[in-house]
ROVODREN-585926 format. One record per residue (C-alpha): residue in three letters; x, y, z. Coordinates in steps of 0.001 Angstrom, whole numbers, padded with zeros to 6 digits, always signed. Last residue first. Example, Ala and Ser with C-alpha at 12.3 -4.5 7.8 and 13.67 -1.06 7.14 Angstrom:
% ROVODREN-585926
SER+013670-001060+007140 ALA+012300-004500+007800 
//
This chain:
% ROVODREN-585926
UNK+061384-000058+009447 UNK+058757-002838+009141 UNK+058061-002801+005948 UNK+054340-002516+005666 UNK+054340+000213+008157 UNK+057289+002266+007267 UNK+055951+002217+004203 UNK+052786+003798+005394 UNK+054631+006061+008009 UNK+056416+007414+004845 UNK+053476+008425+002188 UNK+051915+009969+005434 UNK+055353+012045+005913 UNK+055351+013102+002185 UNK+052114+013832+002035 UNK+048873+011678+000650 UNK+045905+013546-000549 UNK+047456+014283-004146 UNK+048545+010228-004398 UNK+052587+010841-005872 UNK+053847+010611-002364 UNK+052808+006773-002439 UNK+055353+006730-005247 UNK+057941+008434-004081 UNK+057820+006792-000922 UNK+057889+003088-002472 UNK+055250+001239-003623 UNK+055093-002796-003503 UNK+052574-002500+000105 UNK+050261-000455-002087 UNK+050181-002852-004970 UNK+049694-005271-002931 UNK+046668-003843-001201 UNK+045293-003160-004557 UNK+043679-000764-007618 UNK+047004+002023-007058 UNK+045475+005189-007069 UNK+041381+005134-006298 UNK+042347+002495-003466 UNK+044814+004937-001780 UNK+042459+007917-001963 UNK+039944+005559-000377 UNK+042299+005128+002232 UNK+042965+008984+002314 UNK+039490+009794+002654 UNK+038321+007054+005214 UNK+041642+007806+007413 UNK+045209+007000+007214 UNK+047100+009899+009706 UNK+048678+006368+011510 UNK+047863+003157+009618 UNK+045442+000515+011314 UNK+042167+001615+009141 UNK+045119+000485+006024 UNK+044524-003037+006691 UNK+040860-002496+005967 UNK+037651-002747+007877 UNK+033910-004486+006485 UNK+034273-006133+010294 UNK+032959-002805+011945 UNK+030012-002562+009514 UNK+029253-006131+009549 UNK+029113-005851+013512 UNK+026822-002577+013679 UNK+024369-004356+011493 UNK+024042-007292+013463 UNK+023620-005122+016770 UNK+020700-003093+015216 UNK+019114-006836+013927 UNK+019198-008391+017053 UNK+018218-004740+019230 UNK+014979-005031+016849 UNK+014576-008806+017389 UNK+014768-008501+020814 UNK+011942-005694+021363 UNK+009850-007647+018754 UNK+009922-011248+020399 UNK+009027-009320+023883 UNK+005877-007320+022748 UNK+004984-010384+020876 UNK+005046-012262+024041 UNK+003071-009647+025895 UNK+000413-009855+023127 UNK+000596-013270+023124 UNK-000512-013301+026922 UNK-003205-010827+027026 UNK-004826-012694+024320 UNK-004982-015600+026633 UNK-003680-018962+026287 UNK-001187-019019+028464 UNK-002890-017655+031474 UNK-000589-015209+033250 UNK+000982-015481+036806 UNK+001935-012088+038228 UNK+005334-011988+039961 UNK+005495-009550+042670 UNK+007579-006722+043453 UNK+004738-004135+042510 UNK+004644-006054+038847 UNK+006609-008572+037148 UNK+004777-010674+034814 UNK+004786-014343+033513 UNK+006197-017332+031895 UNK+007578-015792+028520 UNK+009855-018958+027084 UNK+013489-018508+027389 UNK+013340-022375+028322 UNK+014262-021637+032557 UNK+011202-019290+032707 UNK+010755-015687+031580 UNK+009338-012773+033001 UNK+008192-009812+031316 UNK+008519-006689+033626 UNK+006375-004408+034128 UNK+006736-000139+034854 UNK+004193+002004+035657 UNK+004785+005849+034775 UNK+005610+008134+037232 UNK+008235+010687+035953 UNK+010725+012896+038578 UNK+013556+012465+036492 UNK+015343+010774+039151 UNK+012034+008192+040273 UNK+012085+007808+036655 UNK+015580+006318+036195 UNK+015608+004141+039700 UNK+012076+002646+038310 UNK+013290+001433+035374 UNK+016285+000088+036866 UNK+014243-001984+039410 UNK+012505-003267+036406 UNK+015458-004447+034679 UNK+016586-006411+038226 UNK+012956-007757+039027 UNK+012270-009498+035777 UNK+013613-009216+032294 UNK+012516-007492+029294 UNK+010895-004681+030517 UNK+007555-003212+029479 UNK+006785+000376+030246 UNK+003057+001693+030370 UNK+001065+004659+029429 UNK+004137+005692+027478 UNK+005444+009110+026676 UNK+004803+011238+023472 UNK+007923+013729+022879 UNK+010480+011021+021640 UNK+009517+011580+018099 UNK+008161+009876+015241 UNK+005191+012173+014495 UNK+003884+014960+016590 UNK+000062+015573+016809 UNK-000719+014406+019647 UNK+002407+016584+021318 UNK+001163+019469+019400 UNK-002238+019427+020981 UNK-000559+019265+024137 UNK+001621+022288+024059 UNK+005132+022144+022850 UNK+008524+024263+023767 UNK+009380+021975+026825 UNK+008059+019017+025045 UNK+011069+017943+023320 UNK+013998+018250+026309 UNK+011279+015970+028256 UNK+011140+013573+025535 UNK+015264+013760+025260 UNK+015594+013585+028842 UNK+013216+010419+028412 UNK+015149+008207+025972 UNK+018777+009631+026648 UNK+018156+008452+030367 UNK+016378+005048+029516 UNK+019107+003961+027507 UNK+021843+005174+030046 UNK+020479+002508+032282 UNK+019436-000135+030223 UNK+023220+000101+029440 UNK+024013-000085+033202 UNK+022015-002993+033667 UNK+023459-004764+030841 UNK+026901-004600+032281 UNK+028532-006710+029085 UNK+031824-004916+028774 UNK+032007-000555+027968 UNK+029176+001219+029091 UNK+028737+005095+028545 UNK+028292+005356+024954 UNK+025977+002484+023802 UNK+024285+003073+020564 UNK+020548+003156+021160 UNK+017971+002195+018338 UNK+014279+003904+018142 UNK+010927+002931+017161 UNK+008269+005467+016581 UNK+007797+004837+013250 UNK+007069+001318+014019 UNK+003856+001605+015604 UNK+003305-002060+016624 UNK+000044-002668+017115 UNK-002114-003354+020796 UNK-003870+000397+021058 UNK-000235+001418+020591 UNK+003052-000259+020733 UNK+006618+001049+020684 UNK+009745-000979+020722 UNK+012770+000634+021856 UNK+016565-000958+020925 UNK+019351-001072+022685 UNK+023154-001408+021729 UNK+026476-002492+023037 UNK+029052-003099+020432 UNK+031198-005638+022106 UNK+030392-006472+025720 UNK+030532-010455+025230 UNK+028388-009865+022443 UNK+025854-007368+022813 UNK+021820-006816+022922 UNK+019819-004764+025146 UNK+016295-004569+025354 UNK+013529-002125+025657 UNK+009431-001995+025760 UNK+007301+000862+025627 UNK+003603+000374+025666 UNK+000684+003171+024241 UNK-002497+003048+024888 UNK-003304+001782+028878 UNK-005947+003791+030189 UNK-006258+002289+033250 UNK-004150-000257+035516 UNK-004908-003137+037860 UNK-001907-005034+036746 UNK-003993-007968+035226 UNK-006885-005679+034194 UNK-004863-003818+032284 UNK-003053-006802+030619 UNK-006387-007784+029429 UNK-007558-004490+028104 UNK-004128-004590+026296 UNK-005581-008097+024782 UNK-008619-006754+023798 UNK-007312-003570+021814 UNK-005087-005877+020089 UNK-005722-009311+019353 UNK-009364-009107+020435 UNK-009186-006108+018350 UNK-008554-007882+015264 UNK-011006-010836+015888 UNK-013551-008278+015849 UNK-012270-006583+013203 UNK-012523-010007+011272 UNK-015771-010476+012431 UNK-016538-006770+010515 UNK-014693-007982+007289 UNK-017266-010812+007238 UNK-020807-008904+007731 UNK-019378-006014+005101 UNK-017985-008882+002567 UNK-021317-010548+002573 UNK-023555-007022+002501 UNK-021310-006067-000433 UNK-022274-009724-002061 UNK-025896-009299-001302 UNK-026076-005470-002861 UNK-024144-006988-006325 UNK-026630-009837-006200 UNK-029909-007246-006183 UNK-028462-005210-008347 UNK-027971-008281-010945 UNK-031812-009299-010016 UNK-032683-005594-011116 UNK-030980-006035-014257 UNK-032657-009557-015069 UNK-035877-008285-014456 UNK-037420-005082-012389 UNK-036848-001693-011524 UNK-033727-000868-012669 UNK-032025+002202-011266 UNK-029713+003808-014753 UNK-026894+005842-015639 UNK-026186+006343-019421 UNK-023001+007013-020877 UNK-022939+008669-024201 UNK-019473+008647-026057 UNK-015871+010019-026121 UNK-015275+008307-022692 UNK-014281+011266-020135 UNK-017134+013892-022107 UNK-019327+010768-021500 UNK-018398+010202-017885 UNK-019034+014306-017237 UNK-022050+014479-019169 UNK-023902+011947-017158 UNK-022690+012978-014275 UNK-024295+016216-014956 UNK-027648+014509-015577 UNK-027333+012267-012936 UNK-026943+014980-010912 UNK-028532+013169-006973 UNK-028512+009384-006890 UNK-031777+006772-007198 UNK-031169+003714-006003 UNK-029250+000568-006579 UNK-027119+001836-009724 UNK-026723+000304-012854 UNK-024213+002136-014765 UNK-024245+001877-018581 UNK-021434+002546-021819 UNK-018371+001782-019335 UNK-016125+004050-018606 UNK-012050+002564-018507 UNK-009477+004868-017504 UNK-009727+004760-013948 UNK-009407+007479-011381 UNK-012428+010318-012020 UNK-014825+006890-012197 UNK-014103+005925-008905 UNK-014827+009359-006981 UNK-017776+010634-008571 UNK-019422+007205-009090 UNK-018385+006177-005013 UNK-019833+010196-003815 UNK-022854+009197-005510 UNK-023131+005978-004150 UNK-022375+007392-000411 UNK-024493+010127-000382 UNK-027895+007174-002017 UNK-026638+005542+001103 UNK-027352+008556+003103 UNK-024187+009637+005078 UNK-024682+010050+009461 UNK-020857+008189+009633 UNK-019618+007834+006342 UNK-016058+008936+006727 UNK-014500+005746+004327 UNK-015891+003894+001922 UNK-014679+000375+001321 UNK-014423-000873-002305 UNK-015463-004657-003737 UNK-014843-006035-006938 UNK-016412-008258-009357 UNK-014801-009964-012772 UNK-015580-010595-016423 UNK-019703-010853-016544 UNK-019803-011207-020025 UNK-022214-009249-022219 UNK-019197-007330-024269 UNK-018024-006192-020759 UNK-019485-006695-017235 UNK-017970-005554-014413 UNK-020185-006513-011176 UNK-019102-003446-008430 UNK-019615-003979-004728 UNK-019840-000955-002545 UNK-018834-001067+001146 UNK-019662+001100+003437 UNK-018602+001762+007532 UNK-019880+003528+010808 UNK-023394+002805+011070 UNK-023746+000163+008814 UNK-023787+000153+005043 UNK-024163-002471+001960 UNK-023733-001193-001559 UNK-024526-001981-004947 UNK-023378-000867-008257 UNK-023192-002956-011842 UNK-021066-002113-014315 UNK-021943-002316-018437 UNK-020407-002832-021711 UNK-023175-003978-023776 UNK-023596-007358-025444 UNK-026872-007011-025726 UNK-028208-010530-024222 UNK-026914-010205-020790 UNK-025340-011778-018142 UNK-023241-014357-020292 UNK-020610-016251-017652 UNK-017194-015686-018734 UNK-015798-018115-015989 UNK-016758-021454-018277 UNK-014570-019950-021519 UNK-011841-019543-019385 UNK-011631-023341-017859 UNK-012672-024624-021711 UNK-009706-022319-023326 UNK-007614-024112-021062 UNK-009139-027863-021095 UNK-008043-027771-025122 UNK-004314-026427-024876 UNK-004226-029478-022082 UNK-005379-031857-024555 UNK-003828-030031-027437 UNK-000512-030845-025756 UNK-001486-034473-024775 UNK-001864-034972-028196 UNK+000966-033245-029387 UNK+003427-035596-027306 UNK+000834-038768-027972 UNK+001856-038473-032221 UNK+000500-041849-032218 UNK-001250-041267-035449 UNK-004522-041831-033947 UNK-003434-039284-031163 UNK-002258-036472-032994 UNK-005524-036444-035130 UNK-007905-036410-032034 UNK-005999-033940-030590 UNK-005845-032078-033766 UNK-009403-032226-034270 UNK-010654-031226-030979 UNK-008262-028081-030776 UNK-010065-026936-033797 UNK-013356-027374-032417 UNK-012183-025609-029764 UNK-010539-022871-031138 UNK-013905-022397-033439 UNK-016261-022552-030082 UNK-014342-019730-028243 UNK-015742-016682-029540 UNK-015537-014177-026340 UNK-014310-011344-027708 UNK-011258-011885-026351 UNK-010868-015636-029157 UNK-011914-012909-031871 UNK-009078-011086-031042 UNK-006778-014213-030853 UNK-008422-015276-034341 UNK-007679-011943-036285 UNK-004050-012394-034614 UNK-003877-015568-036546 UNK-004890-014590-039649 UNK-002274-011172-039553 UNK+000408-013944-039180 UNK-000560-015558-042389 UNK-000989-011953-043964 UNK+002605-010795-042737 UNK+004211-013988-044119 UNK+005626-016826-041763 UNK+009225-018211-041611 UNK+010802-014501-041967 UNK+013445-015213-039413 UNK+011358-012745-037080 UNK+008299-013735-038051 UNK+009076-016942-035686 UNK+005678-018887-035800 UNK+005841-018879-032280 UNK+005040-021398-029809 UNK+006397-024867-031231 UNK+009069-025505-028761 UNK+011870-024413-031016 UNK+010513-020873-032139 UNK+009276-020150-028165 UNK+013124-020705-027645 UNK+014273-017901-029543 UNK+015471-017507-033283 UNK+018552-016577-033934 UNK+019130-012942-034832 UNK+019643-010468-037089 UNK+016972-012159-039401 UNK+014275-009714-039236 UNK+015384-006485-037308 UNK+013368-004082-039653 UNK+010557-006260-040566 UNK+010230-005939-037016 UNK+011373-004227-034398 UNK+012248-007254-031776 UNK+010752-006453-028266 UNK+009377-010284-027954 UNK+006445-012551-027814 UNK+005586-013359-030859 UNK+001772-015414-031763 UNK+001672-018798-031707 UNK-002276-018924-032107 UNK-002733-021576-029094 UNK+000333-020820-027174 UNK+000357-016985-027505 UNK-003715-017101-026728 UNK-002827-019242-023653 UNK-000001-016588-021979 UNK-002130-013857-022650 UNK-004793-015779-020620 UNK-002727-016863-017460 UNK-001790-013532-017444 UNK-004840-011820-017954 UNK-006244-014184-014682 UNK-002993-013722-012378 UNK-003694-009611-012752 UNK-007381-010293-011428 UNK-010184-007434-011684 UNK-010320-007109-015654 UNK-010156-003858-017475 UNK-010850-004847-020338 UNK-009668-005561-023569 UNK-007798-002726-025436 UNK-006987-002718-029026 UNK-003613-000829-030179 UNK-003274+002294-032461 UNK-002375+004466-029626 UNK-004966+006234-026943 UNK-003516+004404-023631 UNK-005522+001855-021600 UNK-003246+001455-018504 UNK-001977-001493-016181 UNK-001221-003441-019625 UNK-000171-007172-020213 UNK+000862-008000-023818 UNK-000591-009676-027084 UNK+001847-008747-030032 UNK+001281-007479-033804 UNK+003334-008388-036461 UNK+003379-005434-038836 UNK+002490-003229-035737 UNK-000657-001065-035041 UNK-002603-004292-033893 UNK-000623-003845-030716 UNK-003082-006333-028956 UNK-003451-005022-025095 UNK-004771-007038-022329 UNK-006050-004730-019323 UNK-004766-004955-015845 UNK-007081-002361-012955 UNK-004938+000154-011343 UNK-005705-000455-007669 UNK-005519+002485-004845 UNK-008876+002314-003465 UNK-010660+003608-000190 UNK-013241+005735-001605 UNK-013340+009015+000769 UNK-016771+010162+002737 UNK-015710+013875+002929 UNK-015452+014641+006708 UNK-011522+014538+006824 UNK-010410+016023+003944 UNK-008435+014330+001394 UNK-006103+016733+000407 UNK-005122+016026-003277 UNK-007850+013805-004209 UNK-010782+015981-002557 UNK-009225+019067-004244 UNK-009459+017194-007973 UNK-012897+015680-007315 UNK-014296+018803-006336 UNK-012402+020481-009691 UNK-014058+018164-011585 UNK-017492+018548-010115 UNK-017308+022001-010525 UNK-016644+021910-014196 UNK-019812+020114-014709 UNK-021927+022646-012581 UNK-020865+025059-015268 UNK-018255+028133-015219 UNK-016491+028135-012299 UNK-016559+030265-009002 UNK-013950+028680-006207 UNK-014532+029353-002842 UNK-013170+030076+000721 UNK-013898+028804+004151 UNK-012810+029839+007622 UNK-012901+028518+011522 UNK-015127+025138+010786 UNK-014967+022601+013518 UNK-018555+023401+014743 UNK-019773+022663+010993 UNK-018129+019554+010782 UNK-019657+017876+014384 UNK-022949+018814+012314 UNK-022060+017412+008996 UNK-021042+013970+010848 UNK-024273+014475+013171 UNK-027050+014614+010403 UNK-028458+017593+008213 UNK-031628+018056+009721 UNK-032135+021480+009102 UNK-032189+022311+012978 UNK-029914+025584+012862 UNK-028533+027304+009691 UNK-024623+027907+009267 UNK-024561+024761+006511 UNK-027354+026240+004440 UNK-024981+029414+003689 UNK-022646+027556+002028 UNK-025530+026329-000658 UNK-027344+028622-001023 UNK-024541+031253-001868 UNK-022496+028691-004275 UNK-025667+027907-006025 UNK-024880+024771-008545 UNK-022747+023567-005393 UNK-019517+021667-005163 UNK-018507+020477-001837 UNK-014699+020179-000227 UNK-014181+019515+003519 UNK-011754+019581+006205 UNK-008918+021740+004661 UNK-006648+022227+007412 UNK-006275+026184+008379 UNK-005232+025031+012085 UNK-008729+025971+013301 UNK-010284+024076+010455 UNK-010704+024964+006746 UNK-013759+024602+004665 UNK-013441+024762+000683 UNK-016237+025480-001347 UNK-016555+024359-005431 UNK-018587+026810-007617 UNK-021792+027235-009444 UNK-023023+030509-009028 UNK-024870+032734-006287 UNK-021994+035101-005189 UNK-020995+034476-001729 UNK-020195+037822-000285 UNK-023356+038074+002366 UNK-021326+034830+004000 UNK-018252+036637+003840 UNK-019640+039025+006147 UNK-021601+037165+008389 UNK-018505+034955+008917 UNK-016287+037584+009559 UNK-013057+035691+009863 UNK-010297+037006+012384 UNK-007161+038551+011266 
//
């Protein structure tokens, strides 16, 4: 049925909710929320209202829309987030982030608590510190705390399991007080845990003074090993303390958020402040930002990021004003369980922190731009070099082929695919040669190419162009250039196959020198030299090596399978299932050899005449 826009727009209720835009193939291309669905959705279909090129393009692709009514704007915000995460619509600004952040977990609910690494913060009796941005730093800190306060690291259930096993190595190297043996009381152990909690809260001075005193005492008593141990611990604590830079005197948890954006990309930088200390920073990429205002990108980031992180700070400090602050504060407060504030600082230390975050975001964006340019030089730029060298245009997909065998044994072929200069491994294909026996690489290559393109032509029969472009991991899409591992001979084989199938695809040979290194390209009956230091040359070498590697790996896997062979396979009438049945029953080849016909026939899968054949095979009757 045709979707009647005018009629459906009239039906829109003036209530809060979520609207969902679909394209012609019924894919979800945009999800949004609205206080008033009637006003918001209708606005997309008015002309000249300055929505931006991205939204204008999206509107031209809308084939139908649907909506879900909610009781409040807050419910709409939650539903919008869930739907965006579920469907990743093409025109929604998306947070590219699949990270989970580490926490330090202190199991204070246990009689003898432990300090653990955790990827999630649960509502249990434990205390959590974080989130931190470096898992390695968290692990180092936990290791340091366990050494400083000699806390247990085992999973024993104490005091129930006390005394059941000997103390572990940590006790003997003075890194655990062995509560598992009752060598320390619960009260003494708890004092150590309290000091560890104090350390995690940033109070380092007591432990530094204590370690310095112990180090000096050990040195005076000529206990140099202990002195070195205390010195190393002292230096470790100082290193941790130096990383924890004081940023605010109020000691609150804050996230400082700022972004840098250009026409197509955006990077959001977040400084994580916990208990008044900067514990780390992280940057995040936002996609589909073309034409989006900075405030909109910030809004989308806040909604998507804090929908997925288990820790919500008391305050978010943003670079600029965003919409829906009241709704966002209520939503974040509901998730946190206490009031959350969103602020845009205008002066003082807080404003400088936001500026610093913005500078870091701009730095990441500019560095990535340079990295992207270098990567494009290696890939798209290299493809353009090859195209110019061969006098071709529009090269996107390249396919390369290779044959592998050992003296004609287990002939196999490989097909590797590069698109825009990058390997597309989902389209790689293996071929076990069926019609050629012996070492005839030309005949093997001919079979591979015929099978590849006939298969592709069959797939194309019932597909239109759009479906071909969308089809994943098949032979349907034909290459813009075929690269053959070799010179004139291999190229001519490919041209012969293409002529038989009436296909017009350029074929180029990758010629090697006497040392088996790429030397040049063979195209239109002549060898074309190529600059060894060019990106095009490096790409040809990568393609050639990849085709060879893929063929060799497949051949090796087939060889390993054929070498796993039992003597039973040579007995007429004994296939894989009977072989397995014999081995289950007799446990070894020697037992099978020593069995008479009657014993062999006891195996349900072995008839008497097969049992007689097995017996005769081993005894030569």
